[in-house]
C-alpha positions as CSV (number, residue, x, y, z in Angstrom):
1,M,119.9,92.1,144.7
2,Q,116.9,92.7,146.9
3,T,115.3,89.7,148.6
4,F,111.7,89.4,149.7
5,S,110.5,87.4,152.7
6,K,107.8,84.9,152.0
7,T,106.7,84.7,155.6
8,P,103.0,85.5,155.9
9,F,101.8,88.2,158.3
10,A,101.1,86.9,161.7
11,A,97.5,86.8,162.8
12,G,96.4,89.9,164.6
13,Q,99.4,91.9,163.4
14,P,98.9,95.0,161.3
15,K,100.1,94.7,157.7
16,P,103.0,97.0,156.7
17,R,102.0,100.4,155.4
18,G,101.2,100.3,151.6
19,A,100.6,96.6,151.5
20,E,96.9,97.0,150.7
21,R,97.6,99.7,148.2
22,T,100.1,97.5,146.4
23,G,97.4,94.9,145.9
24,W,95.0,97.4,144.5
25,R,97.8,98.8,142.3
26,Q,98.3,95.4,140.8
27,W,94.6,95.0,140.1
28,L,94.6,98.4,138.3
29,V,97.8,97.7,136.2
30,W,96.8,94.3,134.9
31,P,93.7,95.5,132.9
32,F,95.8,98.1,131.1
33,A,98.5,95.6,130.5
34,F,96.0,93.2,129.0
35,C,94.6,96.0,126.8
36,S,98.2,96.7,125.5
37,I,98.7,93.1,124.7
38,S,95.4,92.9,122.9
39,V,96.3,95.9,120.8
40,V,99.6,94.4,119.8
41,A,97.8,91.1,118.9
42,A,95.4,93.1,116.7
43,A,98.4,94.3,114.7
44,S,99.2,90.7,113.6
45,D,95.6,89.9,112.9
46,P,95.2,89.0,109.2
47,N,91.9,90.7,109.1
48,T,93.4,94.0,110.4
49,N,96.2,93.7,107.9
50,D,93.7,93.1,105.0
51,Q,91.7,96.1,106.1
52,Q,94.8,98.3,106.0
53,L,95.8,97.0,102.6
54,A,92.3,97.6,101.2
55,T,92.2,101.2,102.6
56,I,95.6,102.1,101.1
57,K,94.8,100.6,97.8
58,V,91.6,102.6,97.6
59,E,93.5,105.8,98.4
60,M,96.1,105.1,95.8
61,Q,93.6,104.2,93.1
62,A,91.7,107.4,93.7
63,A,94.9,109.4,93.3
64,I,95.8,107.6,90.0
65,Q,92.3,108.2,88.6
66,R,92.5,111.9,89.5
67,V,95.9,112.1,87.7
68,Q,94.5,110.4,84.6
69,Q,91.5,112.8,84.7
70,I,93.8,115.9,84.7
71,V,96.3,114.6,82.1
72,N,93.7,113.3,79.6
73,Q,91.5,116.3,79.4
74,P,89.9,116.8,76.0
75,V,91.4,119.4,73.6
76,T,89.9,121.7,71.1
77,E,89.2,119.9,67.8
78,L,88.6,121.8,64.5
79,R,87.5,120.7,61.1
80,R,90.4,121.0,58.7
81,T,89.9,123.5,55.8
82,P,92.1,124.1,52.7
83,D,93.2,127.5,53.9
84,M,94.8,126.3,57.1
85,Q,98.5,126.0,57.6
86,V,98.8,122.7,59.3
87,A,101.9,120.8,60.6
88,E,101.4,117.0,60.5
89,F,103.1,114.6,63.0
90,G,103.8,111.0,62.4
91,P,103.8,108.3,61.2
92,G,102.5,106.5,64.2
93,G,100.6,109.3,65.8
94,W,101.7,111.8,68.4
95,F,103.8,109.7,70.8
96,H,106.5,107.0,70.7
97,P,105.6,103.7,72.4
98,G,106.3,103.2,76.1
99,A,106.6,105.7,79.0
100,T,109.0,106.5,81.8
101,R,107.6,105.6,85.3
102,P,107.9,108.7,87.4
103,N,109.6,108.8,90.8
104,F,106.4,109.6,92.6
105,L,108.1,110.9,95.8
106,L,110.5,113.3,94.1
107,V,109.5,114.4,90.6
108,D,108.2,117.9,89.8
109,V,106.2,117.7,86.6
110,R,106.5,121.4,86.0
111,T,110.2,120.9,85.1
112,T,109.5,118.4,82.3
113,Q,106.6,120.3,80.6
114,E,107.4,120.8,76.9
115,F,105.7,122.8,74.1
116,P,106.7,121.2,70.8
117,Y,103.6,122.4,69.0
118,R,103.3,126.0,69.9
119,Q,105.3,127.2,66.9
120,Y,102.4,126.0,64.7
121,D,99.0,127.5,64.4
122,Y,97.4,124.1,63.7
123,V,98.7,120.6,64.1
124,T,97.4,117.1,63.3
125,S,98.7,113.5,62.9
126,D,98.1,110.5,60.6
127,L,95.7,109.3,63.3
128,N,93.4,112.3,63.0
129,P,92.4,112.7,59.3
130,G,90.2,115.8,58.7
131,V,90.8,117.2,62.2
132,V,93.3,119.8,63.5
133,F,94.3,121.1,66.9
134,V,95.5,124.5,68.1
135,G,99.3,124.2,68.6
136,S,99.5,126.7,71.5
137,E,96.9,124.7,73.5
138,L,99.0,121.5,73.6
139,E,102.0,120.1,75.5
140,F,104.1,117.0,76.0
141,N,105.4,115.9,79.4
142,S,107.6,112.8,79.9
143,M,106.6,112.6,83.6
144,T,102.9,112.4,82.9
145,K,103.0,110.2,79.8
146,Y,102.9,107.2,82.0
147,F,99.2,108.1,82.6
148,Y,98.2,108.9,79.0
149,T,95.2,106.7,78.3
150,N,94.4,107.7,74.7
151,R,97.4,108.3,72.6
152,S,95.4,109.0,69.4
153,F,95.0,112.6,70.5
154,P,97.5,115.2,71.7
155,K,97.4,116.4,75.4
156,K,96.1,119.6,76.7
157,R,98.5,122.2,78.1
158,L,98.3,122.0,81.9
159,T,98.2,125.0,84.1
160,E,100.4,125.7,87.1
161,A,97.7,124.7,89.5
162,E,97.0,121.5,87.7
163,M,100.7,120.5,87.7
164,L,101.0,121.3,91.4
165,E,98.0,119.1,92.1
166,I,99.6,116.3,90.1
167,N,102.8,116.7,92.2
168,Q,100.7,116.2,95.4
169,L,98.9,113.2,93.9
170,Y,102.2,111.7,93.0
171,R,103.3,112.0,96.6
172,V,100.2,110.1,97.7
173,I,100.9,107.4,95.2
174,G,104.5,107.0,96.3
175,R,103.6,106.9,100.0
176,C,100.9,104.3,99.3
177,E,103.3,102.1,97.3
178,H,105.8,102.1,100.2
179,Q,103.0,101.3,102.7
180,L,101.8,98.4,100.6
181,L,105.3,97.1,100.3
182,D,105.8,97.2,104.0
183,L,102.5,95.4,104.7
184,E,102.7,92.8,102.0
185,N,106.5,92.1,102.5
186,P,107.5,92.6,106.1
187,I,111.1,93.6,106.7
188,P,112.4,90.2,108.1
189,K,111.1,88.4,105.0
190,R,112.5,90.9,102.6
191,T,115.9,90.7,104.4
192,L,115.9,86.9,104.1
193,E,114.9,87.0,100.4
194,A,117.7,89.6,99.7
195,S,120.3,87.4,101.3
196,A,119.2,84.2,99.5
197,G,121.7,83.1,96.9
198,S,124.3,85.7,98.1
199,D,127.6,84.7,99.6
200,E,128.1,88.1,101.2
201,P,126.8,88.5,104.8
202,Q,123.8,90.8,105.0
203,S,123.9,93.5,107.7
204,P,120.8,93.3,110.0
205,Q,118.2,96.1,110.0
206,P,118.9,98.7,112.7
207,T,116.5,98.3,115.6
208,L,115.3,101.9,115.5
209,A,114.6,101.6,111.7
210,V,112.5,98.4,112.3
211,I,110.6,100.1,115.1
212,H,110.0,103.3,113.1
213,R,108.7,101.3,110.0
214,W,106.4,99.3,112.3
215,I,105.0,102.4,113.9
216,F,104.5,104.1,110.5
217,T,102.5,101.2,109.1
218,H,100.5,100.6,112.3
219,K,99.8,104.1,113.5
220,P,96.4,103.3,115.3
221,V,98.0,100.4,117.1
222,A,101.0,102.4,118.2
223,V,98.8,105.2,119.5
224,G,96.7,102.8,121.5
225,I,99.8,101.3,123.1
226,I,101.3,104.7,124.0
227,A,97.9,105.8,125.4
228,A,97.6,102.7,127.6
229,L,101.2,103.1,128.9
230,V,100.6,106.8,129.7
231,V,97.5,106.0,131.7
232,I,99.4,103.3,133.7
233,L,102.2,105.7,134.5
234,V,99.8,108.4,135.6
235,L,98.0,106.0,137.9
236,L,101.2,104.7,139.4
237,R,102.4,108.2,140.0
238,K,99.2,109.3,141.8
239,M,99.3,106.2,144.1
240,R,102.9,106.8,145.0
241,V,102.1,110.4,145.9
242,R,99.3,109.3,148.1
243,E,101.6,107.0,150.0
C-alpha cells in the first residue's frame, strides 16, 4: 500500500513537479463529478418519472387509436333487394363475445386473417335488417378482434400494407407496456412482491440485467452520465501527456 507524507513543503523550497497541476486537475474533475451526481439524482426525481410515464402513455395511446382506425374502417353497405342471394349470420350478430389479447411483441396478424364470407355474394346478420354487405370485401381476424369497437357490423378486409402497419403498431404497444411496467413497478419491489407468501427462496436479479433495464428506462440519464465520464477521462489523459 502506498503511503503519503503529510509534511508540508518547507518555505522557500520548490514544490515537486506536477503538484500544481494536480490541484488544477482536482478542480476540473469535481464539476464533472457533480454533474454526474446531479444527473443520477434526476433519475429518481418523481417529476422526471412522471414525465416519462406521461410520454410513454401518449405514445401507446396513439398507437392504439391508429390500430382501431385501421381495423374498424367502414365497409360497403347495400340496400337488400328480393333478387339478392344473401347468407345471414347470427343470432347475436357477427362475432362471439370476448376477444383474445394479442402478444403485441410477437404476433403477425397476417397469419390469422380469415375469409369466412367470401364464398357468398352478399351477407348480413340479424343486427342489420334491410342491409347487406359484399362477402369478398370482409374478413375476420382473431388477433385484431381485441380492437373491434363496433361489433354490429362486419370488418373490412385489410391489405398487406395495413396488416404490416398493425404489426409495427403492436410492437410499439408492447414496448410501451414493458416500459410502463418497469417505471411503475421497479425491479426490487416486484422481486419482493413475488417472494411474498412463498416458502421457496427467490434468486436475485443478475446485476447486468438490473443495469440493462435501468439504462433502457432512463436512456437520457445514462447518456448524460457516459458523456460526463468521457469528458473527465479525456481531460485527465491530456493533462497526463503534458506532464
